[in-house]
PATINU-243472 format. One record per residue (C-alpha): x, y, z. Coordinates in pm, whole numbers, padded with zeros to 5 digits, always signed. Example, Ala and Ser with C-alpha at 12.3 -4.5 7.8 and 13.67 -1.06 7.14 Angstrom:
# residues 2
+01230-00450+00780
+01367-00106+00714
# end
This chain:
# residues 620
-00659+02180+00818
-00357+01998+01007
-00336+02042+01388
-00053+01920+01628
-00069+01713+01922
-00114+02026+02155
-00472+02089+01992
-00542+01687+01980
-00502+01499+02247
-00845+01315+02241
-01019+01242+01940
-01356+01000+01858
-01371+00852+01510
-01696+00660+01405
-01747+00458+01085
-02135+00417+01040
-02158+00083+00848
-02430-00076+00676
-02512-00308+00957
-02250-00176+01268
-02128+00159+01384
-01753+00132+01488
-01620+00393+01714
-01286+00437+01835
-01094+00655+02084
-00749+00798+01971
-00519+00956+02235
-00193+01136+02305
-00027+00852+02526
+00339+00925+02632
+00450+01126+02350
+00265+00929+02075
-00095+00877+01936
-00237+00540+02009
-00598+00393+01963
-00715+00311+02320
-01047+00198+02303
-01330+00051+02071
-01683+00032+02073
-01969-00067+01866
-02337-00047+01799
-02589-00155+01540
-02637+00119+01286
-02981+00282+01304
-03039+00444+00967
-03333+00208+00888
-03698+00198+01053
-03786+00199+01328
-03519+00452+01458
-03449+00625+01104
-03169+00833+01267
-02787+00708+01219
-02690+00935+01519
-02872+00689+01769
-02613+00422+01657
-02324+00672+01695
-02441+00773+02039
-02476+00423+02142
-02123+00320+02017
-01992+00623+02166
-02159+00535+02496
-01958+00234+02504
-01637+00423+02452
-01712+00652+02757
-01796+00331+02974
-01484+00166+02885
-01268+00488+02930
-01430+00513+03285
-01319+00187+03384
-00999+00212+03219
-00880+00521+03390
-01085+00462+03687
-01241+00792+03643
-01637+00822+03658
-01621+01187+03523
-01485+01123+03184
-01777+01202+02930
-01775+01267+02556
-02119+01372+02480
-02353+01624+02672
-02720+01665+02579
-02690+01432+02295
-02381+01580+02094
-02011+01591+02129
-01842+01851+02352
-01568+02032+02152
-01311+02137+02230
-01236+01920+02551
-01262+02064+02885
-01068+01847+03135
-01263+01522+03159
-01545+01642+02958
-01547+01621+02588
-01305+01559+02289
-01086+01765+02090
-01223+01641+01774
-01491+01416+01634
-01461+01267+01257
-01681+01016+01075
-01702+00793+00780
-02008+00631+00641
-02149+00344+00409
-02483+00309+00558
-02780+00308+00341
-02581+00136+00071
-02279+00387+00045
-02261+00607-00249
-02415+00480-00580
-02324+00627-00901
-02367+00575-01269
-02100+00727-01507
-02111+00804-01871
-01855+00841-02132
-01813+00836-02521
-01556+00533-02555
-01639+00268-02284
-01254+00191-02263
-01120+00538-02248
-01328+00844-02122
-01579+00607-01979
-01298+00406-01781
-01160+00758-01670
-01488+00825-01529
-01503+00506-01338
-01190+00576-01194
-01283+00926-01049
-01592+00760-00903
-01427+00470-00749
-01157+00674-00615
-01416+00910-00458
-01587+00604-00245
-01885+00510-00488
-02005+00205-00614
-02041+00232-01008
-02371+00074-01073
-02328+00090-01439
-02125+00254-01733
-02321+00384-02011
-02108+00460-02336
-02184+00524-02708
-02004+00208-02821
-02156-00013-02546
-02367-00194-02810
-02702-00131-02622
-02971+00035-02793
-03070+00381-02688
-03399+00283-02530
-03206+00023-02339
-02965+00285-02195
-03239+00502-02121
-03445+00232-01927
-03134+00147-01750
-03083+00481-01619
-03443+00500-01496
-03444+00169-01352
-03109+00221-01146
-03195+00541-00951
-02831+00624-00854
-02746+00899-00607
-02562+01099-00878
-02418+01057-01240
-02066+01159-01357
-02066+01233-01733
-01751+01247-01931
-01639+01235-02307
-01445+01417-02555
-01120+01585-02523
-01098+01950-02494
-01148+02132-02834
-01269+01825-02992
-01602+01729-03153
-01906+01768-02911
-02159+01529-03101
-02124+01213-02919
-02116+01364-02558
-02414+01573-02640
-02594+01247-02740
-02510+01100-02423
-02663+01398-02229
-02981+01364-02450
-03004+01019-02342
-02987+01117-01942
-03245+01407-02034
-03469+01124-02193
-03467+00903-01894
-03537+01199-01644
-03363+01009-01375
-03513+01028-01015
-03254+00995-00708
-03266+00702-00478
-03293+00910-00165
-03513+01209-00119
-03803+01274-00355
-03782+01656-00313
-03482+01747-00519
-03317+01701-00834
-03069+01401-00923
-02708+01591-00931
-02535+01532-01247
-02135+01628-01287
-02020+01705-01643
-01652+01652-01652
-01630+01632-02047
-01504+01828-02338
-01539+02197-02219
-01663+02294-02582
-02003+02097-02507
-02068+02252-02177
-02332+02517-02356
-02514+02220-02532
-02502+02020-02221
-02631+02291-02020
-02933+02349-02262
-03003+01971-02261
-03005+01905-01902
-03051+02240-01664
-03410+02165-01630
-03411+01790-01557
-03132+01742-01326
-02900+01980-01080
-02595+02008-01325
-02254+02082-01196
-01988+02152-01417
-01617+02076-01371
-01272+02040-01551
-01267+01787-01809
-01127+01422-01704
-00938+01362-02022
-00845+01714-02150
-00616+01524-02401
-00642+01151-02490
-00278+01112-02295
-00397+01307-01981
-00595+01210-01705
-00729+01460-01469
-00927+01295-01194
-00905+01551-00892
-01152+01796-00981
-01446+01549-01057
-01369+01368-00740
-01376+01674-00539
-01717+01748-00677
-01847+01397-00596
-01729+01465-00207
-01906+01782-00201
-02218+01652-00342
-02225+01339-00163
-02248+01583+00157
-02480+01846+00009
-02730+01610-00170
-02705+01253-00085
-02605+01253+00295
-02860+01537+00382
-03145+01286+00231
-03038+00986+00452
-03193+00966+00798
-03034+01182+01079
-02727+01272+00868
-02798+01613+00905
-02732+01616+01283
-02415+01402+01216
-02285+01653+00978
-02323+01909+01257
-02126+01703+01484
-01829+01643+01299
-01564+01928+01423
-01219+01997+01480
-01056+02181+01750
-01173+02567+01610
-01531+02405+01562
-01455+02396+01162
-01659+02111+01020
-01470+01805+00897
-01694+01648+00612
-01810+01279+00652
-01635+01061+00403
-01762+00762+00216
-01597+00458+00412
-01437+00324+00081
-01284+00679+00004
-01132+00711+00371
-00971+00376+00338
-00819+00503+00012
-00710+00822+00194
-00513+00646+00454
-00348+00424+00204
-00239+00723-00018
-00106+00892+00301
+00100+00596+00406
+00237+00535+00045
+00345+00916+00041
+00453+00936+00416
+00690+00607+00378
+00735+00649+00008
+00628+00288-00049
+00387+00115-00286
+00068-00039-00130
-00183-00302-00227
-00474-00342-00009
-00793-00558-00012
-01106-00554+00184
-01330-00873+00130
-01667-00845+00272
-01990-01055+00247
-02109-00894-00119
-01826-00693-00256
-01455-00693-00246
-01259-00370-00296
-00907-00351-00405
-00674-00054-00334
-00320+00018-00476
-00104+00283-00480
+00194+00245-00732
+00451+00427-00924
+00684+00709-00811
+00380+00933-00847
+00168+00740-00614
-00101+00674-00833
-00402+00568-00661
-00665+00316-00789
-00966+00142-00648
-01191-00135-00799
-01517-00290-00660
-01604-00672-00743
-01964-00630-00629
-02019-00999-00715
-01721-01151-00541
-01815-01159-00157
-01792-01438+00117
-02183-01432+00211
-02429-01270-00019
-02213-01328-00312
-02040-01631-00238
-02239-01849-00498
-02101-01608-00770
-01754-01685-00651
-01820-02045-00734
-01976-01950-01077
-01691-01715-01143
-01397-01918-01035
-01527-02269-01102
-01522-02576-00889
-01165-02682-00990
-01002-02344-00892
-01174-02377-00550
-01088-02749-00514
-00740-02669-00576
-00660-02545-00225
-00842-02809-00066
-00598-03066+00090
-00858-03327+00100
-01127-03518-00115
-01508-03353-00104
-01798-03455-00260
-01884-03165-00518
-02254-03183-00371
-02134-03111-00018
-01944-02840-00125
-02202-02664-00315
-02453-02747-00020
-02186-02546+00200
-02195-02228-00026
-02556-02215-00072
-02605-02228+00307
-02370-01979+00361
-02534-01752+00125
-02890-01808+00275
-02738-01760+00616
-02501-01506+00565
-02410-01443+00944
-02328-01773+00992
-01934-01875+01059
-01772-02239+01014
-01865-02488+01251
-01632-02777+01148
-01263-02755+01074
-01353-02884+00703
-01587-02607+00670
-01323-02335+00758
-01080-02500+00520
-01339-02465+00236
-01437-02122+00321
-01053-01997+00305
-01027-02193-00016
-01322-01990-00148
-01172-01660-00011
-00841-01712-00212
-01045-01735-00531
-01254-01431-00451
-00929-01247-00355
-00762-01355-00677
-01051-01286-00901
-01085-00933-00756
-00743-00882-00812
-00740-00970-01169
-01014-00718-01226
-00808-00458-01053
-00504-00495-01252
-00694-00463-01566
-00860-00156-01445
-00549-00005-01296
-00369+00063-01611
-00189+00321-01809
-00434+00533-02021
-00605+00367-02305
-00592+00541-02654
-00291+00758-02596
-00062+00572-02829
-00248+00716-03153
-00347+01078-03180
-00682+01067-03388
-01034+01228-03407
-01254+01073-03119
-01493+00924-03406
-01215+00703-03503
-01150+00571-03161
-01472+00366-03149
-01299+00065-03309
-00997+00103-03085
-00975-00183-02832
-00621-00165-02721
-00570-00171-02355
-00318+00011-02154
-00073-00195-01975
-00121-00253-01589
+00079-00020-01348
+00043-00289-01076
+00365-00441-01039
+00432-00703-00783
+00785-00716-00796
+00815-00338-00655
+00527-00397-00400
+00659-00314-00046
+00322-00371+00147
+00022-00618+00121
-00240-00526+00344
-00578-00762+00430
-00885-00660+00567
-01263-00816+00625
-01387-01081+00824
-01235-01372+00669
-00892-01231+00689
-00888-01014+01007
-01086-01289+01190
-00928-01598+01081
-00835-01828+01382
-00478-01840+01296
-00306-01541+01175
-00081-01781+00956
-00416-01884+00779
-00448-01505+00701
-00059-01523+00570
-00137-01816+00360
-00449-01670+00189
-00301-01350+00119
+00018-01496-00054
-00184-01786-00241
-00445-01506-00382
-00206-01233-00451
+00134-01416-00546
+00384-01135-00408
+00699-01123-00603
+01048-01062-00447
+01036-00929-00098
+00696-00785+00031
+00574-00714+00397
+00235-00878+00491
-00003-00708+00714
-00367-00720+00838
-00595-00445+00947
-00668-00558+01319
-00998-00438+01376
-01095-00273+01045
-00991+00082+01151
-00847+00213+00797
-01172+00411+00734
-01148+00614+01075
-00782+00686+01022
-00851+00798+00644
-01079+01079+00749
-00859+01146+01071
-00564+01196+00830
-00766+01533+00722
-00703+01701+01044
-00372+01509+01162
-00171+01296+00929
+00057+01256+01225
-00210+01099+01431
-00346+00902+01157
+00000+00738+01039
+00118+00667+01395
-00214+00490+01493
-00197+00320+01151
+00163+00172+01200
+00138+00083+01595
-00258-00024+01621
-00426-00074+01298
-00174-00281+01105
-00092-00611+01260
+00223-00712+01061
+00237-01068+00984
+00580-01080+00844
+00773-01101+00534
+00724-01303+00198
+01029-01372+00006
+00914-01512-00327
+01181-01547-00634
+01004-01523-00961
+01045-01758-01250
+00998-02111-01330
+01184-02435-01239
+01136-02803-01181
+00998-02943-00858
+01291-03050-00625
+01553-02855-00819
+01757-02618-00613
+01594-02264-00622
+01725-02047-00328
+02001-02028-00093
+01902-01833+00212
+02136-01754+00522
+01964-01544+00775
+02100-01395+01116
+01827-01380+01354
+01825-01138+01640
+01865-01421+01888
+02196-01535+01745
+02049-01831+01566
+02138-01874+01193
+01881-02031+00940
+02114-02166+00653
+01931-02378+00386
+01925-02447-00005
+01564-02443-00068
+01434-02675-00365
+01172-02513-00599
+00808-02591-00502
+00855-02558-00118
+00759-02323+00172
+00965-02254+00487
+00839-02047+00790
+01140-01856+00997
+00993-01746+01339
+01061-01353+01386
+00868-01141+01605
+00706-00796+01561
+00941-00511+01546
+01246-00776+01480
+01474-00741+01179
+01707-01017+01059
+01991-00966+00810
+01965-01225+00528
+02198-01322+00226
+01966-01460-00053
+02089-01638-00371
+01875-01798-00634
+01962-02066-00878
+01803-02167-01215
+01700-01824-01374
+01489-01700-01075
+01492-01356-00961
+01455-01135-00665
+01367-00780-00749
+01302-00564-01042
+01658-00524-01140
+01651-00912-01194
+01894-00966-00911
+01994-01320-00829
+02180-01223-00508
+02091-00985-00244
+02182-00880+00088
+01867-00752+00267
+01693-00676+00600
+01378-00887+00663
+01111-00767+00918
+00919-00988+01155
+00549-01039+01231
+00331-01234+01440
+00376-01517+01164
+00757-01443+01076
+00943-01479+00752
+00797-01711+00471
+01025-01828+00226
+00854-01919-00100
+00997-02109-00376
+00671-02213-00558
+00738-01991-00840
+00579-01704-01013
+00479-01618-01363
+00333-01881-01356
+00282-02005-00997
+00394-02378-00966
+00090-02561-00810
+00079-02929-00930
-00212-03000-01148
-00234-03380-01079
-00469-03437-00788
-00278-03664-00565
+00050-03486-00606
-00100-03144-00550
-00321-03282-00216
+00055-03403-00094
+00197-03076-00183
-00084-02854-00019
-00056-03067+00309
+00336-03028+00316
+00297-02639+00287
+00003-02630+00514
+00203-02822+00794
+00533-02596+00724
+00333-02269+00751
+00146-02403+01067
-00196-02304+00888
-00406-02590+01017
-00404-02841+01295
-00256-03204+01212
-00591-03379+01224
-00719-03208+00894
-00373-03270+00717
-00320-03645+00823
# end
């Protein structure tokens, strides 16, 4: 249900993370919604407190104290007798309280499918889009022996299982075999010993009867619409809705204190607003923004253990999310080195360093995950590693965010086991409008210019793309808020959540270093004019503040193009930010990073000086 500003003038939203519970206050101020105050406290889902609401109370108490100071009003209170007062009565209470959660490890799922690259992948998309971490995909053609699959299901102990497989009206043999494996494993849930594991069946409707007979005594079985009713059709909505429902009804109720938290979340009419998994809420706000502004959006949240990539592409605003569970900046930092390789990390470092020193730095970060760089050299190395973690996570995302596999040929499902044809990715960087970064290494970089460079080096945006960063990781709060007020969520997203860094202009194509690539004539709001012929392999930074717009005439040379229509000349408006406009003629498809060491270091230093990324002492 959506409410207008007359019913929602003061809202508290919390995100119960694995280590920190973050609370924000959103208010109707001078005719618009703004995020006014933020508080946080340690999450209390584990011993000795074993009650997630204690952390919520502590974070909300900080909000109250800061609100009293801000408004010089000692009577302001959001909670009484240990719970939120809804609706608001003058200084007492709030109009709504909403929350997200990833405490206790978030939502952990297994999925099954008949063909891993078809129904299995569709099941993964449904689970990931609902905010889950997919622990494993079990498929008939995944080359493991049946006893290995059974042992795997027993060992992982997921929060729930999503089963898919077969198109409606097709053969039932293979999907029933998957149900028999689940039955043989007799899986137990991760949380709570007194209830059956929820299993959602979203496969061939013809097999529902046999699936019921096979599993009804072992699990809590829920039937929903087929994820792939036809090979050329994907229907993820019903399965995602069931995952959300079961997350509330089963998983959340087993976690310490969540029953109380579920009773607290309320809208103005005392109706319950379901708690959302944190990643699902982030996906929610990204979809909302894409639809409201009719743009294509790509976002990333890089954490200590995982890197989540979100995207909304095409006119239908197709949403995809991937979790790279082995790519992170603390617990998983050694996996980044193993996956990327030393050479790929070192190609972003503008100085020589001993291999052993770099490996020691990475291992120290892994065993002391809460530390931050102490020396400038350590900061440069950490940001080089971050570029590779982001790059690898994005590669995985592009592979996963694809058109449906298997739809080019209509054939019996038994024949599809040999089919390995991959669908083409729907991620089109040339049509991307907004690239959003989040996570400690991006949000808390000492200079915003460093964040800008990490994002453009890792994702290589093409054409004209706005670059932004989530200022204080507010996207989860806004995602669940959008369930009751799209207006509040989108206004706060634009004005307080997103810190716009600027715009990247990056012609696509390849040329020779030093050869003319781009002529840019940019009329700035202060009356100055930037007019330059820029060689291939260069970066230019043009200061342009937040909210400012410059009119630009862009013309490429040597076969480089500026948009999806392969235009070589454009008149466009470029939006500013805390960094400004970056003209990037280093090439795309491929990216023109020199391979010879001395030349590469020379170019890195030149680029970093131009973008004012690091102090001169590290670039000398």
